[in-house]
N, CA, C, O and the ligand as a Tripos MOL2 file, in Angstrom:
@<TRIPOS>MOLECULE
protein
  261   259    66     0     0
PROTEIN
NO_CHARGES

@<TRIPOS>ATOM
      1 N           0.8520   -1.2020    0.0000 N.3       1 MET1
      2 CA          0.0000    0.0000    0.0000 C.3       1 MET1
      3 C           0.8820    1.2460    0.0000 C.2       1 MET1
      4 O           1.7920    1.3840    0.8170 O.2       1 MET1
      5 N           0.5950    2.1330   -0.9220 N.am      2 THR2
      6 CA          1.3560    3.3700   -1.0340 C.3       2 THR2
      7 C           0.4310    4.5520   -0.7930 C.2       2 THR2
      8 O          -0.7220    4.5350   -1.2240 O.2       2 THR2
      9 N           0.9130    5.5560   -0.1220 N.am      3 THR3
     10 CA          0.1630    6.7900    0.0460 C.3       3 THR3
     11 C           0.7130    7.8290   -0.9120 C.2       3 THR3
     12 O           1.9030    8.1450   -0.9020 O.2       3 THR3
     13 N          -0.1760    8.3500   -1.7360 N.am      4 LEU4
     14 CA          0.2030    9.3790   -2.6990 C.3       4 LEU4
     15 C          -0.4700   10.6790   -2.3230 C.2       4 LEU4
     16 O          -1.6350   10.6920   -1.9280 O.2       4 LEU4
     17 N           0.2540   11.7610   -2.4450 N.am      5 GLN5
     18 CA         -0.3160   13.0790   -2.2100 C.3       5 GLN5
     19 C          -0.2110   13.8460   -3.5220 C.2       5 GLN5
     20 O           0.8820   13.9990   -4.0680 O.2       5 GLN5
     21 N          -1.3360   14.3250   -4.0260 N.am      6 MET6
     22 CA         -1.3530   15.0260   -5.3110 C.3       6 MET6
     23 C          -2.1000   16.3380   -5.1700 C.2       6 MET6
     24 O          -2.8950   16.5230   -4.2490 O.2       6 MET6
     25 N          -1.8330   17.2360   -6.0880 N.am      7 THR7
     26 CA         -2.5840   18.4850   -6.1700 C.3       7 THR7
     27 C          -3.4470   18.4300   -7.4260 C.2       7 THR7
     28 O          -2.9410   18.2190   -8.5280 O.2       7 THR7
     29 N          -4.7600   18.6220   -7.2500 N.am      8 VAL8
     30 CA         -5.6830   18.6740   -8.3830 C.3       8 VAL8
     31 C          -6.3130   20.0710   -8.3620 C.2       8 VAL8
     32 O          -7.3080   20.3140   -7.6790 O.2       8 VAL8
     33 N          -5.7060   20.9740   -9.1270 N.am      9 ALA9
     34 CA         -6.0380   22.3970   -9.0090 C.3       9 ALA9
     35 C          -7.4580   22.6990   -9.4600 C.2       9 ALA9
     36 O          -8.0560   23.6610   -8.9770 O.2       9 ALA9
     37 N          -8.0190   21.9060  -10.3740 N.am     10 ASP10
     38 CA         -9.3490   22.2110  -10.8900 C.3      10 ASP10
     39 C         -10.4580   21.4170  -10.1950 C.2      10 ASP10
     40 O         -11.5800   21.3350  -10.6940 O.2      10 ASP10
     41 N         -10.1330   20.8380   -9.0470 N.am     11 MET11
     42 CA        -11.1650   20.2090   -8.2090 C.3      11 MET11
     43 C         -11.8610   21.3140   -7.4070 C.2      11 MET11
     44 O         -11.2280   21.9840   -6.5910 O.2      11 MET11
     45 N         -13.1680   21.5020   -7.6410 N.am     12 ALA12
     46 CA        -13.8360   22.6810   -7.0840 C.3      12 ALA12
     47 C         -14.9370   22.3730   -6.0760 C.2      12 ALA12
     48 O         -15.2540   23.2250   -5.2460 O.2      12 ALA12
     49 N         -15.5270   21.1870   -6.1220 N.am     13 CYS13
     50 CA        -16.6840   20.9220   -5.2580 C.3      13 CYS13
     51 C         -16.7770   19.4390   -4.9360 C.2      13 CYS13
     52 O         -15.9310   18.6460   -5.3490 O.2      13 CYS13
     53 N         -17.8240   19.0730   -4.1860 N.am     14 SER14
     54 CA        -17.9410   17.6850   -3.7630 C.3      14 SER14
     55 C         -18.2350   16.7580   -4.9440 C.2      14 SER14
     56 O         -17.9280   15.5680   -4.8750 O.2      14 SER14
     57 N         -18.8210   17.2790   -6.0230 N.am     15 ALA15
     58 CA        -19.0360   16.4400   -7.2070 C.3      15 ALA15
     59 C         -17.6960   16.0720   -7.8410 C.2      15 ALA15
     60 O         -17.5230   14.9580   -8.3370 O.2      15 ALA15
     61 N         -16.7520   17.0100   -7.8230 N.am     16 CYS16
     62 CA        -15.4070   16.7120   -8.3120 C.3      16 CYS16
     63 C         -14.7750   15.6070   -7.4590 C.2      16 CYS16
     64 O         -14.1480   14.6840   -7.9790 O.2      16 CYS16
     65 N         -14.9510   15.7210   -6.1480 N.am     17 VAL17
     66 CA        -14.4040   14.7130   -5.2400 C.3      17 VAL17
     67 C         -14.9790   13.3420   -5.5800 C.2      17 VAL17
     68 O         -14.2470   12.3540   -5.6310 O.2      17 VAL17
     69 N         -16.3060   13.2820   -5.8160 N.am     18 ASP18
     70 CA        -16.9340   12.0080   -6.1700 C.3      18 ASP18
     71 C         -16.3790   11.4620   -7.4730 C.2      18 ASP18
     72 O         -16.0960   10.2690   -7.5810 O.2      18 ASP18
     73 N         -16.2210   12.3380   -8.4700 N.am     19 THR19
     74 CA        -15.7130   11.9060   -9.7770 C.3      19 THR19
     75 C         -14.2990   11.3490   -9.6410 C.2      19 THR19
     76 O         -13.9710   10.3100  -10.2140 O.2      19 THR19
     77 N         -13.4740   12.0490   -8.8790 N.am     20 ILE20
     78 CA        -12.0830   11.6280   -8.7040 C.3      20 ILE20
     79 C         -12.0190   10.3200   -7.9170 C.2      20 ILE20
     80 O         -11.2310    9.4290   -8.2340 O.2      20 ILE20
     81 N         -12.8610   10.2200   -6.8860 N.am     21 THR21
     82 CA        -12.8890    8.9940   -6.0880 C.3      21 THR21
     83 C         -13.2890    7.8050   -6.9570 C.2      21 THR21
     84 O         -12.6700    6.7430   -6.8960 O.2      21 THR21
     85 N         -14.3410    7.9980   -7.7730 N.am     22 ARG22
     86 CA        -14.7820    6.9020   -8.6460 C.3      22 ARG22
     87 C         -13.7030    6.5300   -9.6550 C.2      22 ARG22
     88 O         -13.5160    5.3520   -9.9600 O.2      22 ARG22
     89 N         -12.9910    7.5280  -10.1750 N.am     23 ALA23
     90 CA        -11.9310    7.2620  -11.1710 C.3      23 ALA23
     91 C         -10.8320    6.4020  -10.5440 C.2      23 ALA23
     92 O         -10.3510    5.4470  -11.1540 O.2      23 ALA23
     93 N         -10.4480    6.7550   -9.3210 N.am     24 VAL24
     94 CA         -9.3750    5.9960   -8.6590 C.3      24 VAL24
     95 C          -9.8690    4.6020   -8.2920 C.2      24 VAL24
     96 O          -9.1420    3.6200   -8.4480 O.2      24 VAL24
     97 N         -11.1230    4.5130   -7.7970 N.am     25 GLN25
     98 CA        -11.6320    3.2070   -7.3750 C.3      25 GLN25
     99 C         -11.9930    2.3260   -8.5730 C.2      25 GLN25
    100 O         -12.1340    1.1120   -8.4270 O.2      25 GLN25
    101 N         -12.1430    2.9270   -9.7520 N.am     26 GLY26
    102 CA        -12.3070    2.1320  -10.9590 C.3      26 GLY26
    103 C         -11.0430    1.3500  -11.2740 C.2      26 GLY26
    104 O         -11.0750    0.2860  -11.8920 O.2      26 GLY26
    105 N          -9.9380    1.9110  -10.8310 N.am     27 LEU27
    106 CA         -8.6260    1.2910  -11.0300 C.3      27 LEU27
    107 C          -8.3360    0.2910   -9.9060 C.2      27 LEU27
    108 O          -7.8630   -0.8200  -10.1450 O.2      27 LEU27
    109 N          -8.6320    0.7160   -8.6800 N.am     28 ASP28
    110 CA         -8.3710   -0.0900   -7.4930 C.3      28 ASP28
    111 C          -9.5590    0.0700   -6.5420 C.2      28 ASP28
    112 O          -9.6260    1.0450   -5.7930 O.2      28 ASP28
    113 N         -10.5050   -0.8920   -6.5680 N.am     29 PRO29
    114 CA        -11.7120   -0.7720   -5.7530 C.3      29 PRO29
    115 C         -11.4190   -0.6350   -4.2670 C.2      29 PRO29
    116 O         -12.2560   -0.1290   -3.5190 O.2      29 PRO29
    117 N         -10.2530   -1.0730   -3.8300 N.am     30 ALA30
    118 CA         -9.9160   -1.0070   -2.4070 C.3      30 ALA30
    119 C          -9.2260    0.3030   -2.0330 C.2      30 ALA30
    120 O          -8.8970    0.5240   -0.8680 O.2      30 ALA30
    121 N          -9.0120    1.1570   -3.0060 N.am     31 ALA31
    122 CA         -8.2930    2.4020   -2.7360 C.3      31 ALA31
    123 C          -9.0680    3.3010   -1.7820 C.2      31 ALA31
    124 O         -10.2960    3.3660   -1.8230 O.2      31 ALA31
    125 N          -8.3290    3.9860   -0.9310 N.am     32 SER32
    126 CA         -8.9100    4.9970   -0.0610 C.3      32 SER32
    127 C          -8.5410    6.3670   -0.6280 C.2      32 SER32
    128 O          -7.3700    6.6470   -0.8850 O.2      32 SER32
    129 N          -9.5500    7.2160   -0.8200 N.am     33 VAL33
    130 CA         -9.3210    8.5270   -1.4320 C.3      33 VAL33
    131 C          -9.8090    9.6140   -0.4860 C.2      33 VAL33
    132 O         -10.9620    9.5990   -0.0540 O.2      33 VAL33
    133 N          -8.9410   10.5430   -0.1700 N.am     34 GLN34
    134 CA         -9.3380   11.7170    0.5930 C.3      34 GLN34
    135 C          -9.0170   12.9470   -0.2270 C.2      34 GLN34
    136 O          -7.8560   13.2040   -0.5470 O.2      34 GLN34
    137 N         -10.0430   13.7060   -0.5670 N.am     35 ALA35
    138 CA         -9.8510   14.8590   -1.4370 C.3      35 ALA35
    139 C         -10.5150   16.0770   -0.8180 C.2      35 ALA35
    140 O         -11.6420   16.0040   -0.3280 O.2      35 ALA35
    141 N          -9.8060   17.1930   -0.8470 N.am     36 ASP36
    142 CA        -10.3140   18.4280   -0.2580 C.3      36 ASP36
    143 C         -10.3440   19.5280   -1.3140 C.2      36 ASP36
    144 O          -9.2940   20.0170   -1.7320 O.2      36 ASP36
    145 N         -11.5520   19.9200   -1.7510 N.am     37 PRO37
    146 CA        -11.6500   20.9500   -2.8010 C.3      37 PRO37
    147 C         -11.0950   22.3000   -2.3400 C.2      37 PRO37
    148 O         -10.7240   23.1290   -3.1700 O.2      37 PRO37
    149 N         -11.0350   22.5240   -1.0360 N.am     38 GLN38
    150 CA        -10.5100   23.8010   -0.5270 C.3      38 GLN38
    151 C          -9.0060   23.9010   -0.7380 C.2      38 GLN38
    152 O          -8.5020   24.9070   -1.2370 O.2      38 GLN38
    153 N          -8.3050   22.8590   -0.3560 N.am     39 THR39
    154 CA         -6.8370   22.8880   -0.4500 C.3      39 THR39
    155 C          -6.3340   22.3180   -1.7710 C.2      39 THR39
    156 O          -5.1530   22.4480   -2.0940 O.2      39 THR39
    157 N          -7.2350   21.6790   -2.5450 N.am     40 LYS40
    158 CA         -6.8940   21.0420   -3.8330 C.3      40 LYS40
    159 C          -5.9980   19.8190   -3.6580 C.2      40 LYS40
    160 O          -5.3740   19.3540   -4.6120 O.2      40 LYS40
    161 N          -5.9420   19.3070   -2.4340 N.am     41 GLN41
    162 CA         -5.0860   18.1530   -2.1720 C.3      41 GLN41
    163 C          -5.8870   16.8600   -2.2600 C.2      41 GLN41
    164 O          -7.0080   16.7700   -1.7600 O.2      41 GLN41
    165 N          -5.2880   15.8590   -2.9070 N.am     42 VAL42
    166 CA         -5.8880   14.5330   -2.9770 C.3      42 VAL42
    167 C          -4.8830   13.5420   -2.4020 C.2      42 VAL42
    168 O          -3.7310   13.4840   -2.8320 O.2      42 VAL42
    169 N          -5.3390   12.7620   -1.4230 N.am     43 GLN43
    170 CA         -4.4940   11.7160   -0.8660 C.3      43 GLN43
    171 C          -5.1100   10.3780   -1.2010 C.2      43 GLN43
    172 O          -6.2900   10.1390   -0.9430 O.2      43 GLN43
    173 N          -4.3010    9.5070   -1.7810 N.am     44 VAL44
    174 CA         -4.7780    8.1900   -2.1970 C.3      44 VAL44
    175 C          -3.9220    7.1250   -1.5200 C.2      44 VAL44
    176 O          -2.6940    7.1610   -1.5990 O.2      44 VAL44
    177 N          -4.5730    6.1880   -0.8630 N.am     45 ASP45
    178 CA         -3.8980    4.9930   -0.3530 C.3      45 ASP45
    179 C          -4.3050    3.8450   -1.2510 C.2      45 ASP45
    180 O          -5.4800    3.4840   -1.3090 O.2      45 ASP45
    181 N          -3.3390    3.2680   -1.9560 N.am     46 SER46
    182 CA         -3.6740    2.2620   -2.9590 C.3      46 SER46
    183 C          -2.4570    1.4030   -3.2640 C.2      46 SER46
    184 O          -1.3120    1.8070   -3.0580 O.2      46 SER46
    185 N          -2.7420    0.2050   -3.7610 N.am     47 THR47
    186 CA         -1.6610   -0.6440   -4.2470 C.3      47 THR47
    187 C          -1.3890   -0.3840   -5.7210 C.2      47 THR47
    188 O          -0.4330   -0.9170   -6.2840 O.2      47 THR47
    189 N          -2.2410    0.4450   -6.3540 N.am     48 ALA48
    190 CA         -2.0650    0.7130   -7.7850 C.3      48 ALA48
    191 C          -0.8610    1.6320   -8.0160 C.2      48 ALA48
    192 O          -0.4180    2.3580   -7.1260 O.2      48 ALA48
    193 N          -0.3670    1.5710   -9.2130 N.am     49 ASP49
    194 CA          0.7810    2.3450   -9.6450 C.3      49 ASP49
    195 C           0.4720    3.8460   -9.6660 C.2      49 ASP49
    196 O          -0.6100    4.2570  -10.0850 O.2      49 ASP49
    197 N           1.4190    4.6500   -9.2160 N.am     50 GLU50
    198 CA          1.2090    6.1020   -9.1650 C.3      50 GLU50
    199 C           0.8440    6.6780  -10.5370 C.2      50 GLU50
    200 O          -0.0700    7.4940  -10.6500 O.2      50 GLU50
    201 N           1.5620    6.2480  -11.5710 N.am     51 ALA51
    202 CA          1.3010    6.7850  -12.9140 C.3      51 ALA51
    203 C          -0.1070    6.4120  -13.3780 C.2      51 ALA51
    204 O          -0.7810    7.2030  -14.0380 O.2      51 ALA51
    205 N          -0.5450    5.1970  -13.0250 N.am     52 ALA52
    206 CA         -1.8850    4.7400  -13.4260 C.3      52 ALA52
    207 C          -2.9640    5.5380  -12.6960 C.2      52 ALA52
    208 O          -3.9940    5.8790  -13.2780 O.2      52 ALA52
    209 N          -2.7230    5.8300  -11.4280 N.am     53 ILE53
    210 CA         -3.7020    6.6240  -10.6640 C.3      53 ILE53
    211 C          -3.8020    8.0250  -11.2530 C.2      53 ILE53
    212 O          -4.8990    8.5510  -11.4450 O.2      53 ILE53
    213 N          -2.6500    8.6230  -11.5380 N.am     54 LYS54
    214 CA         -2.6670    9.9760  -12.1200 C.3      54 LYS54
    215 C          -3.3440    9.9620  -13.4880 C.2      54 LYS54
    216 O          -4.0690   10.8960  -13.8320 O.2      54 LYS54
    217 N          -3.1110    8.9030  -14.2720 N.am     55 ALA55
    218 CA         -3.7290    8.8030  -15.5940 C.3      55 ALA55
    219 C          -5.2410    8.6700  -15.4620 C.2      55 ALA55
    220 O          -5.9810    9.2390  -16.2650 O.2      55 ALA55
    221 N          -5.7130    7.9230  -14.4550 N.am     56 ALA56
    222 CA         -7.1570    7.7470  -14.2540 C.3      56 ALA56
    223 C          -7.8070    9.0760  -13.8710 C.2      56 ALA56
    224 O          -8.9030    9.3880  -14.3370 O.2      56 ALA56
    225 N          -7.1460    9.8460  -13.0370 N.am     57 ILE57
    226 CA         -7.6880   11.1560  -12.6380 C.3      57 ILE57
    227 C          -7.6880   12.1090  -13.8460 C.2      57 ILE57
    228 O          -8.6360   12.8670  -14.0500 O.2      57 ILE57
    229 N          -6.6170   12.0560  -14.6350 N.am     58 ALA58
    230 CA         -6.5460   12.9000  -15.8320 C.3      58 ALA58
    231 C          -7.6370   12.5040  -16.8340 C.2      58 ALA58
    232 O          -8.2320   13.3630  -17.4850 O.2      58 ALA58
    233 N          -7.8940   11.1830  -16.9520 N.am     59 ALA59
    234 CA         -8.9160   10.7020  -17.8900 C.3      59 ALA59
    235 C         -10.3050   11.1390  -17.4520 C.2      59 ALA59
    236 O         -11.2120   11.2410  -18.2780 O.2      59 ALA59
    237 N         -10.4830   11.4020  -16.1470 N.am     60 ALA60
    238 CA        -11.7630   11.8920  -15.6320 C.3      60 ALA60
    239 C         -11.9260   13.3880  -15.8870 C.2      60 ALA60
    240 O         -12.9790   13.9580  -15.6020 O.2      60 ALA60
    241 N         -10.8890   14.0200  -16.4220 N.am     61 GLY61
    242 CA        -11.0080   15.4130  -16.8290 C.3      61 GLY61
    243 C         -10.2940   16.4200  -15.9360 C.2      61 GLY61
    244 O         -10.5280   17.6240  -16.0410 O.2      61 GLY61
    245 N          -9.4250   15.9290  -15.0610 N.am     62 TYR62
    246 CA         -8.7500   16.8260  -14.1210 C.3      62 TYR62
    247 C          -7.2480   16.8760  -14.3960 C.2      62 TYR62
    248 O          -6.6450   15.9170  -14.8760 O.2      62 TYR62
    249 N          -6.6710   18.0310  -14.0720 N.am     63 SER63
    250 CA         -5.2170   18.1460  -14.1920 C.3      63 SER63
    251 C          -4.6100   17.8290  -12.8370 C.2      63 SER63
    252 O          -4.9530   18.4440  -11.8270 O.2      63 SER63
    253 N          -3.7140   16.8710  -12.8290 N.am     64 VAL64
    254 CA         -3.1330   16.3720  -11.5840 C.3      64 VAL64
    255 C          -1.6410   16.6240  -11.5900 C.2      64 VAL64
    256 O          -0.9600   16.3960  -12.5900 O.2      64 VAL64
    257 N          -1.1350   17.1040  -10.4460 N.am     65 ALA65
    258 CA          0.2860   17.3610  -10.3240 C.3      65 ALA65
    259 C           0.8180   16.7110   -9.0580 C.2      65 ALA65
    260 O           2.0100   16.8110   -8.7670 O.2      65 ALA65
    261 CU        -16.9010   20.0420   -8.8150 Cu       66 CU66
@<TRIPOS>BOND
     1     1     2 1
     2     2     3 1
     3     3     4 2
     4     3     5 am
     5     5     6 1
     6     6     7 1
     7     7     8 2
     8     7     9 am
     9     9    10 1
    10    10    11 1
    11    11    12 2
    12    11    13 am
    13    13    14 1
    14    14    15 1
    15    15    16 2
    16    15    17 am
    17    17    18 1
    18    18    19 1
    19    19    20 2
    20    19    21 am
    21    21    22 1
    22    22    23 1
    23    23    24 2
    24    23    25 am
    25    25    26 1
    26    26    27 1
    27    27    28 2
    28    27    29 am
    29    29    30 1
    30    30    31 1
    31    31    32 2
    32    31    33 am
    33    33    34 1
    34    34    35 1
    35    35    36 2
    36    35    37 am
    37    37    38 1
    38    38    39 1
    39    39    40 2
    40    39    41 am
    41    41    42 1
    42    42    43 1
    43    43    44 2
    44    43    45 am
    45    45    46 1
    46    46    47 1
    47    47    48 2
    48    47    49 am
    49    49    50 1
    50    50    51 1
    51    51    52 2
    52    51    53 am
    53    53    54 1
    54    54    55 1
    55    55    56 2
    56    55    57 am
    57    57    58 1
    58    58    59 1
    59    59    60 2
    60    59    61 am
    61    61    62 1
    62    62    63 1
    63    63    64 2
    64    63    65 am
    65    65    66 1
    66    66    67 1
    67    67    68 2
    68    67    69 am
    69    69    70 1
    70    70    71 1
    71    71    72 2
    72    71    73 am
    73    73    74 1
    74    74    75 1
    75    75    76 2
    76    75    77 am
    77    77    78 1
    78    78    79 1
    79    79    80 2
    80    79    81 am
    81    81    82 1
    82    82    83 1
    83    83    84 2
    84    83    85 am
    85    85    86 1
    86    86    87 1
    87    87    88 2
    88    87    89 am
    89    89    90 1
    90    90    91 1
    91    91    92 2
    92    91    93 am
    93    93    94 1
    94    94    95 1
    95    95    96 2
    96    95    97 am
    97    97    98 1
    98    98    99 1
    99    99   100 2
   100    99   101 am
   101   101   102 1
   102   102   103 1
   103   103   104 2
   104   103   105 am
   105   105   106 1
   106   106   107 1
   107   107   108 2
   108   107   109 am
   109   109   110 1
   110   110   111 1
   111   111   112 2
   112   111   113 am
   113   113   114 1
   114   114   115 1
   115   115   116 2
   116   115   117 am
   117   117   118 1
   118   118   119 1
   119   119   120 2
   120   119   121 am
   121   121   122 1
   122   122   123 1
   123   123   124 2
   124   123   125 am
   125   125   126 1
   126   126   127 1
   127   127   128 2
   128   127   129 am
   129   129   130 1
   130   130   131 1
   131   131   132 2
   132   131   133 am
   133   133   134 1
   134   134   135 1
   135   135   136 2
   136   135   137 am
   137   137   138 1
   138   138   139 1
   139   139   140 2
   140   139   141 am
   141   141   142 1
   142   142   143 1
   143   143   144 2
   144   143   145 am
   145   145   146 1
   146   146   147 1
   147   147   148 2
   148   147   149 am
   149   149   150 1
   150   150   151 1
   151   151   152 2
   152   151   153 am
   153   153   154 1
   154   154   155 1
   155   155   156 2
   156   155   157 am
   157   157   158 1
   158   158   159 1
   159   159   160 2
   160   159   161 am
   161   161   162 1
   162   162   163 1
   163   163   164 2
   164   163   165 am
   165   165   166 1
   166   166   167 1
   167   167   168 2
   168   167   169 am
   169   169   170 1
   170   170   171 1
   171   171   172 2
   172   171   173 am
   173   173   174 1
   174   174   175 1
   175   175   176 2
   176   175   177 am
   177   177   178 1
   178   178   179 1
   179   179   180 2
   180   179   181 am
   181   181   182 1
   182   182   183 1
   183   183   184 2
   184   183   185 am
   185   185   186 1
   186   186   187 1
   187   187   188 2
   188   187   189 am
   189   189   190 1
   190   190   191 1
   191   191   192 2
   192   191   193 am
   193   193   194 1
   194   194   195 1
   195   195   196 2
   196   195   197 am
   197   197   198 1
   198   198   199 1
   199   199   200 2
   200   199   201 am
   201   201   202 1
   202   202   203 1
   203   203   204 2
   204   203   205 am
   205   205   206 1
   206   206   207 1
   207   207   208 2
   208   207   209 am
   209   209   210 1
   210   210   211 1
   211   211   212 2
   212   211   213 am
   213   213   214 1
   214   214   215 1
   215   215   216 2
   216   215   217 am
   217   217   218 1
   218   218   219 1
   219   219   220 2
   220   219   221 am
   221   221   222 1
   222   222   223 1
   223   223   224 2
   224   223   225 am
   225   225   226 1
   226   226   227 1
   227   227   228 2
   228   227   229 am
   229   229   230 1
   230   230   231 1
   231   231   232 2
   232   231   233 am
   233   233   234 1
   234   234   235 1
   235   235   236 2
   236   235   237 am
   237   237   238 1
   238   238   239 1
   239   239   240 2
   240   239   241 am
   241   241   242 1
   242   242   243 1
   243   243   244 2
   244   243   245 am
   245   245   246 1
   246   246   247 1
   247   247   248 2
   248   247   249 am
   249   249   250 1
   250   250   251 1
   251   251   252 2
   252   251   253 am
   253   253   254 1
   254   254   255 1
   255   255   256 2
   256   255   257 am
   257   257   258 1
   258   258   259 1
   259   259   260 2
@<TRIPOS>SUBSTRUCTURE
     1 MET1         2 RESIDUE 1 A MET
     2 THR2         6 RESIDUE 1 A THR
     3 THR3        10 RESIDUE 1 A THR
     4 LEU4        14 RESIDUE 1 A LEU
     5 GLN5        18 RESIDUE 1 A GLN
     6 MET6        22 RESIDUE 1 A MET
     7 THR7        26 RESIDUE 1 A THR
     8 VAL8        30 RESIDUE 1 A VAL
     9 ALA9        34 RESIDUE 1 A ALA
    10 ASP10       38 RESIDUE 1 A ASP
    11 MET11       42 RESIDUE 1 A MET
    12 ALA12       46 RESIDUE 1 A ALA
    13 CYS13       50 RESIDUE 1 A CYS
    14 SER14       54 RESIDUE 1 A SER
    15 ALA15       58 RESIDUE 1 A ALA
    16 CYS16       62 RESIDUE 1 A CYS
    17 VAL17       66 RESIDUE 1 A VAL
    18 ASP18       70 RESIDUE 1 A ASP
    19 THR19       74 RESIDUE 1 A THR
    20 ILE20       78 RESIDUE 1 A ILE
    21 THR21       82 RESIDUE 1 A THR
    22 ARG22       86 RESIDUE 1 A ARG
    23 ALA23       90 RESIDUE 1 A ALA
    24 VAL24       94 RESIDUE 1 A VAL
    25 GLN25       98 RESIDUE 1 A GLN
    26 GLY26      102 RESIDUE 1 A GLY
    27 LEU27      106 RESIDUE 1 A LEU
    28 ASP28      110 RESIDUE 1 A ASP
    29 PRO29      114 RESIDUE 1 A PRO
    30 ALA30      118 RESIDUE 1 A ALA
    31 ALA31      122 RESIDUE 1 A ALA
    32 SER32      126 RESIDUE 1 A SER
    33 VAL33      130 RESIDUE 1 A VAL
    34 GLN34      134 RESIDUE 1 A GLN
    35 ALA35      138 RESIDUE 1 A ALA
    36 ASP36      142 RESIDUE 1 A ASP
    37 PRO37      146 RESIDUE 1 A PRO
    38 GLN38      150 RESIDUE 1 A GLN
    39 THR39      154 RESIDUE 1 A THR
    40 LYS40      158 RESIDUE 1 A LYS
    41 GLN41      162 RESIDUE 1 A GLN
    42 VAL42      166 RESIDUE 1 A VAL
    43 GLN43      170 RESIDUE 1 A GLN
    44 VAL44      174 RESIDUE 1 A VAL
    45 ASP45      178 RESIDUE 1 A ASP
    46 SER46      182 RESIDUE 1 A SER
    47 THR47      186 RESIDUE 1 A THR
    48 ALA48      190 RESIDUE 1 A ALA
    49 ASP49      194 RESIDUE 1 A ASP
    50 GLU50      198 RESIDUE 1 A GLU
    51 ALA51      202 RESIDUE 1 A ALA
    52 ALA52      206 RESIDUE 1 A ALA
    53 ILE53      210 RESIDUE 1 A ILE
    54 LYS54      214 RESIDUE 1 A LYS
    55 ALA55      218 RESIDUE 1 A ALA
    56 ALA56      222 RESIDUE 1 A ALA
    57 ILE57      226 RESIDUE 1 A ILE
    58 ALA58      230 RESIDUE 1 A ALA
    59 ALA59      234 RESIDUE 1 A ALA
    60 ALA60      238 RESIDUE 1 A ALA
    61 GLY61      242 RESIDUE 1 A GLY
    62 TYR62      246 RESIDUE 1 A TYR
    63 SER63      250 RESIDUE 1 A SER
    64 VAL64      254 RESIDUE 1 A VAL
    65 ALA65      258 RESIDUE 1 A ALA
    66 CU66       261 GROUP 0 **** ****
């Protein structure tokens, strides 16, 4: 299990959080996602590859750094 901390600057509301959570859990159903639209920080605990998680979030329409 790896903990990743990312910045998703265009995450603006709880619907964005839901979209991002679903995108990550589509990759790894066991992933834990904590996302805060205020700070733009997303923390993911997952066994999935970092690049794959970032790609899934990007595919959902968000820019991830
Ligand atoms: Cu939103």
